[in-house]
C-alpha positions in Angstrom: 85.6 188.8 70.2 88.6 190.6 71.5 87.5 190.2 75.1 87.0 186.5 74.7 90.3 186.0 73.0 92.2 188.1 75.6 90.5 186.3 78.4 91.4 182.8 77.0 95.0 184.0 76.6 95.0 185.2 80.3 93.7 181.8 81.4 96.2 179.9 79.3 99.1 181.9 80.4 98.0 181.6 84.0 97.8 177.8 83.8 101.2 177.7 82.1 102.7 179.8 84.9 101.1 177.4 87.4 102.9 174.5 85.6 106.2 176.3 85.6 105.8 177.2 89.3 105.1 173.5 90.1 108.3 172.5 88.2 110.3 175.1 90.1 108.9 174.1 93.4 109.9 170.5 92.7 113.4 171.2 91.4 114.8 169.5 94.5 112.4 166.6 94.6 114.1 163.3 93.9 112.8 161.5 90.8 110.4 164.4 89.9 109.5 164.6 86.2 108.7 168.1 85.0 105.5 169.1 83.2 105.0 171.1 80.1 101.9 173.0 79.1 100.7 172.4 75.5 98.4 175.0 73.9 95.8 174.7 71.2 93.7 177.2 69.4 89.9 177.4 69.9 88.1 176.6 66.6 88.8 179.2 64.0 85.5 180.4 62.8 83.6 183.7 62.6 80.6 184.2 64.8 78.4 184.0 61.7 80.0 180.7 60.7 81.1 182.1 57.3 83.6 184.3 55.8 86.7 184.0 53.6 89.1 184.9 56.5 87.7 183.4 59.7 89.2 184.6 63.0 89.7 182.2 65.9 88.3 183.0 69.3 91.4 182.3 71.5 93.5 179.6 73.0 93.3 176.9 75.6 95.5 174.4 77.4 95.3 171.2 75.5 97.3 169.1 78.0 100.0 169.3 80.6 102.5 166.6 79.6 105.1 165.2 81.9 108.6 164.9 80.5 110.3 161.6 81.5 113.8 162.6 80.5 116.7 161.5 82.6 117.7 163.5 85.7 121.2 163.9 87.0 122.6 161.1 89.3 123.8 162.0 92.8 125.7 159.8 95.2 124.4 159.2 98.7 125.5 157.3 101.8 122.5 155.0 102.0 123.2 151.6 100.3 119.5 151.1 99.6 119.2 154.4 97.7 118.8 153.4 94.1 118.9 155.5 90.9 117.5 154.3 87.5 120.0 155.4 84.8 117.8 155.1 81.7 114.1 154.1 81.2 111.8 152.3 83.6 109.9 152.7 86.9 110.2 151.0 90.3 107.2 148.8 91.1 105.7 149.6 94.4 103.0 147.6 96.3 100.2 149.9 97.1 99.2 147.9 100.2 96.0 146.5 98.7 97.5 144.1 96.2 97.9 146.6 93.4 101.0 148.2 92.0 101.9 151.9 91.5 105.1 153.1 89.8 107.8 155.5 90.9 111.2 157.0 89.9 112.1 158.0 93.4 114.6 155.5 94.7 114.8 156.7 98.3 114.4 153.3 100.1 114.9 152.1 103.6 114.1 149.0 105.6 111.0 148.7 107.8 110.8 146.7 111.1 109.8 143.6 109.2 112.8 143.7 106.8 110.9 144.9 103.7 112.4 147.6 101.4 110.0 150.5 101.6 109.6 154.1 100.4 109.1 157.1 102.6 105.3 156.5 102.4 105.7 152.9 103.5 105.1 151.3 100.1 107.0 148.1 99.5 109.5 147.8 96.6 108.7 144.8 94.4 111.1 142.3 92.8 112.0 138.6 92.7 113.4 137.2 96.0 116.2 134.7 95.9 115.8 131.2 97.4 119.1 129.9 98.8 121.0 132.4 96.7 119.2 131.5 93.4 116.9 134.0 91.6 114.1 132.4 89.5 114.3 134.4 86.3 110.8 135.4 85.1 109.1 134.8 88.4 106.3 137.3 89.4 107.4 140.4 91.3 106.5 140.5 95.0 107.5 142.8 97.9 111.3 142.3 98.5 112.1 141.2 102.0 115.8 141.3 103.0 115.4 139.8 106.5 113.1 136.9 105.9 112.5 134.7 109.0 111.9 131.8 106.7 115.4 131.8 105.4 118.7 131.7 107.3 120.5 135.1 107.6 123.9 133.3 108.0 126.1 132.7 105.0 126.6 128.9 104.6 130.2 127.6 104.9 132.0 125.9 102.0 134.3 122.9 102.5 137.7 123.1 100.8 137.5 121.4 97.4 133.7 121.9 96.9 133.8 125.1 94.9 132.8 125.0 91.2 135.8 123.4 89.6 137.0 121.9 92.9 140.0 124.2 93.2 141.1 122.8 96.6 144.5 124.0 97.9 146.6 126.0 95.5 150.3 126.5 96.3 153.1 128.1 94.3 156.5 127.6 95.9 160.1 127.6 95.0 162.1 124.7 96.5 165.9 125.3 96.8 167.8 123.0 94.5 171.0 123.5 96.5 169.6 121.9 99.7 170.9 118.5 100.7 168.8 115.5 101.6 167.7 115.8 105.4 170.0 114.3 107.9 167.2 112.2 109.4 165.9 109.7 106.9 162.5 109.0 108.4 160.0 111.9 108.3 158.8 113.2 111.7 156.8 116.5 111.7 158.2 117.1 115.2 161.8 116.9 114.1 162.9 119.7 111.7 165.9 117.7 110.8 163.7 115.2 109.0 162.4 117.7 106.4 163.7 120.7 104.5 160.9 123.2 104.4 157.2 123.6 105.4 154.2 125.9 104.9 150.6 125.9 106.1 147.2 127.0 105.0 143.7 127.0 106.7 141.2 124.6 105.2 137.5 124.1 106.1 135.2 121.2 106.6 131.5 121.2 105.6 130.4 122.8 108.9 132.9 125.7 108.4 135.3 124.6 111.1 138.9 125.9 110.3 141.8 123.4 110.3 145.4 124.3 110.0 146.7 122.1 107.1 150.6 121.9 107.1 152.7 120.7 104.2 156.3 119.4 104.7 158.8 119.2 101.8 161.5 116.5 101.9 164.2 116.4 99.3 164.7 112.9 97.9 167.9 111.1 97.1 166.7 110.9 93.5 167.6 114.1 91.6 164.9 116.7 91.1 162.4 114.9 93.3 160.7 116.0 96.5 158.3 114.1 98.8 155.4 116.0 100.4 153.9 115.1 103.8 150.9 116.7 105.6 149.4 117.2 109.0 146.2 118.7 110.3 145.7 120.8 113.5 142.1 120.9 114.5 140.4 123.8 116.4 139.2 123.7 120.0 136.4 121.1 120.3 137.9 118.7 117.8 138.9 115.2 118.9 141.7 114.6 118.1 143.2 118.1 118.2 146.0 117.0 115.9 146.3 114.4 113.1 149.5 113.2 111.6 148.5 112.4 108.0 151.9 111.0 107.2 151.0 107.8 109.1 149.1 106.8 106.0 152.0 107.7 103.7 153.1 110.9 102.0 150.8 113.2 100.2 152.8 112.6 97.0 155.9 113.4 95.1 156.8 116.6 93.2 159.1 116.0 90.2 161.0 118.7 88.3 162.8 118.7 85.0 166.4 119.8 84.5 165.2 123.4 84.0 163.6 123.4 87.5 160.0 123.3 86.0 157.4 121.1 87.8 156.2 118.1 85.8 153.8 116.6 88.2 151.9 119.5 89.7 148.7 118.1 91.2 148.5 115.9 94.3 145.3 114.7 96.1 144.4 114.8 99.8 141.7 112.6 101.4 140.4 113.5 104.9 137.9 111.7 107.1 135.8 112.6 110.2 138.5 111.0 112.3 141.2 113.2 110.7 139.2 116.5 111.2 137.9 115.8 114.7 134.3 116.7 114.1 131.8 113.8 113.4 129.5 114.7 110.6 131.7 117.6 109.4 133.2 115.7 106.5 131.5 114.4 103.3 132.9 110.9 103.5 135.6 111.2 102.5 136.6 114.9 102.0 138.8 114.9 98.9 140.5 117.9 97.4 143.4 118.6 95.0 146.6 120.1 96.3 147.8 122.0 93.2 151.4 123.1 93.0 151.1 124.4 89.4 153.8 127.1 88.7 156.1 125.8 91.5 159.8 125.7 90.7 163.1 124.2 91.8 165.7 126.9 91.3 169.0 127.6 93.0 167.5 130.2 95.3 166.0 130.3 98.8 162.7 128.6 99.6 159.8 130.9 99.0 156.0 130.7 99.0 154.8 132.8 96.1 151.1 132.1 96.4 149.0 130.0 98.8 145.2 129.8 99.0 142.2 127.5 99.1 138.6 127.6 98.1 136.8 126.9 101.4 135.4 129.4 103.9 133.6 129.5 107.3 130.0 130.6 107.9 129.4 134.3 108.1 126.7 136.7 109.4 124.9 139.2 107.2 126.7 142.5 107.4 125.4 144.7 104.6 124.0 145.0 101.1 124.9 146.2 97.6 122.8 146.7 94.6 124.3 145.8 91.2 123.5 147.4 87.9 121.1 144.5 86.9 119.1 145.1 90.1 120.5 142.1 92.0 120.6 142.7 95.8 123.8 141.2 97.1 124.1 140.4 100.7 127.6 140.9 102.2 128.7 138.4 104.9 131.4 138.7 107.5 133.3 135.8 105.9 134.0 137.9 102.9 131.4 136.2 100.7 128.4 137.7 98.8 125.1 136.0 98.0 122.0 137.2 96.0 119.0 137.9 98.2 116.7 139.2 95.5 116.5 141.3 92.3 114.6 144.5 91.6 112.4 144.3 88.5 111.5 147.5 86.6 108.4 148.3 84.6 107.9 150.5 81.5 105.0 151.7 79.3 104.5 152.3 75.6 103.2 155.8 76.5 104.5 157.0 79.8 102.8 160.4 79.2 99.5 158.6 79.6 100.3 157.7 83.3 98.1 159.3 85.9 100.1 161.3 88.6 99.1 160.3 92.1 101.4 162.6 94.0 104.3 161.5 96.3 106.3 160.7 93.1 103.9 157.9 92.1 102.0 157.1 88.9 99.2 154.8 88.0 98.6 153.2 84.6 95.6 154.2 82.5 94.2 153.1 79.2 96.3 155.8 77.5 99.5 154.5 79.0 99.0 150.8 78.2 99.7 147.8 80.3 103.1 147.7 82.1 106.0 145.8 80.6 108.4 144.3 83.1 112.0 143.2 82.9 115.3 143.1 84.7 117.4 146.4 84.7 119.6 146.6 81.6 117.9 143.6 80.0 116.8 145.7 77.0 117.0 149.3 75.8 113.7 150.2 77.5 115.0 149.3 81.0 117.8 151.4 82.4 120.6 150.1 84.7 120.5 150.7 88.4 123.1 152.5 90.5 123.2 151.8 94.2 123.9 154.4 96.9 122.7 157.1 94.4 119.5 159.0 93.5 118.1 160.4 90.3 117.6 164.2 90.8 114.6 166.1 89.5 114.9 166.7 85.7 113.7 170.3 86.0 116.0 172.8 84.2 115.7 175.9 86.3 117.2 178.2 83.7 114.8 177.0 81.0 111.9 177.3 83.5 112.7 180.9 84.5 113.0 181.9 80.8 109.6 180.3 80.1 108.2 182.1 83.1 109.3 185.4 81.6 107.8 184.5 78.2 104.4 183.6 79.8 104.5 186.8 81.9 104.9 188.8 78.8 102.1 186.8 77.1 99.9 187.5 80.1 100.6 191.2 79.9 100.0 191.2 76.1 96.6 189.5 76.5 95.7 192.0 79.2 96.7 194.8 76.8 94.3 193.2 74.2 91.4 193.5 76.6 92.4 197.0 77.4 92.6 198.0 73.8 89.2 196.5 73.0 87.8 198.3 76.0 89.2 201.5 74.7 87.6 200.9 71.3 84.3 200.2 72.9 84.6 203.3 75.0 85.2 205.3 71.8 82.1 203.9 70.2 80.0 204.6 73.3 81.2 208.2 73.3 80.2 208.9 69.7 77.6 211.6 69.5 
């Protein structure tokens, strides 16, 4: 039996060295998962089928099991490169309606705007419709440049954000200033007001308008009247609107400590004011919030000034968030979801069938895929954009294992040599 045992040991060691060699060869392959050879003894029984101390007849490779442990994360310069930090697999369309699974996140865009792998397989996820992702929708190939949807970021009129923030101004009005010399306000006459400031506001078509506010100290103590005008961009008719013809914007009242007691005023604008027919939701109303403003004995200052509208913008780039959401970046400084990557996982990942090219296919042993958003549970890792998961091969451990298997191979060869020497001795008996 020594020949059979030694030969089985040689075969097992050789296959184990093949597995180690494959791991070492793929130590630089993105998303590669190392394999591990598992041994089993061949049934332990004597040739006669009896005996109190049966001797086995060798060993065999029971399985080569892939280890789906986490690889290191490395940063890249490609915004579409994506690393899974934790469990899960990317879902890739195989081109015939089926799905294969991968850990390699090296993605790029093809000519049709789909996110694809180096082999041209399309990454699957849930596309956004008008910036809204339908949670639980089936995964389909993600298309960033979809001709059925506008690539421009829609504008937002001032005052139409969630919460209707409108214009927010924090100013200090100088309590030492006297009432203006000219009693009747006239925006063109600086002697009829004390201070002014301006901010850009937007209509529903994204046209910018210069909204100016003028502060006039009243004869009544601790009271200021605010007026407003609008300067419209080229193409607007009229190019300028004096909103004060309809009366002041409102009055700001302060207490004896210089603290504002009536902080919020309201502005109403029409098409005629903004100069662009159809650009105003009739009418366009937004708050002008002076919360935090003061009337102290110091020079006029604008501490904060902003508003919630913005113009339209063109798509300029992408980012991938930890939950797999693909955020489109627009030239107007806004972001909008264009889709979400959906991961898959299996009860028994070791049961997956390797297909090469860093891909796996499900089998009866792996079970059906379970899908979910990245980070939604412990079995789905979070994503990291502009990064890749390196091979999980530990070169040091592989080289040590190679030495062990080399010694095992030599020992099994020595077993055959020893049995051969014994047989030679028997043959030479006289």
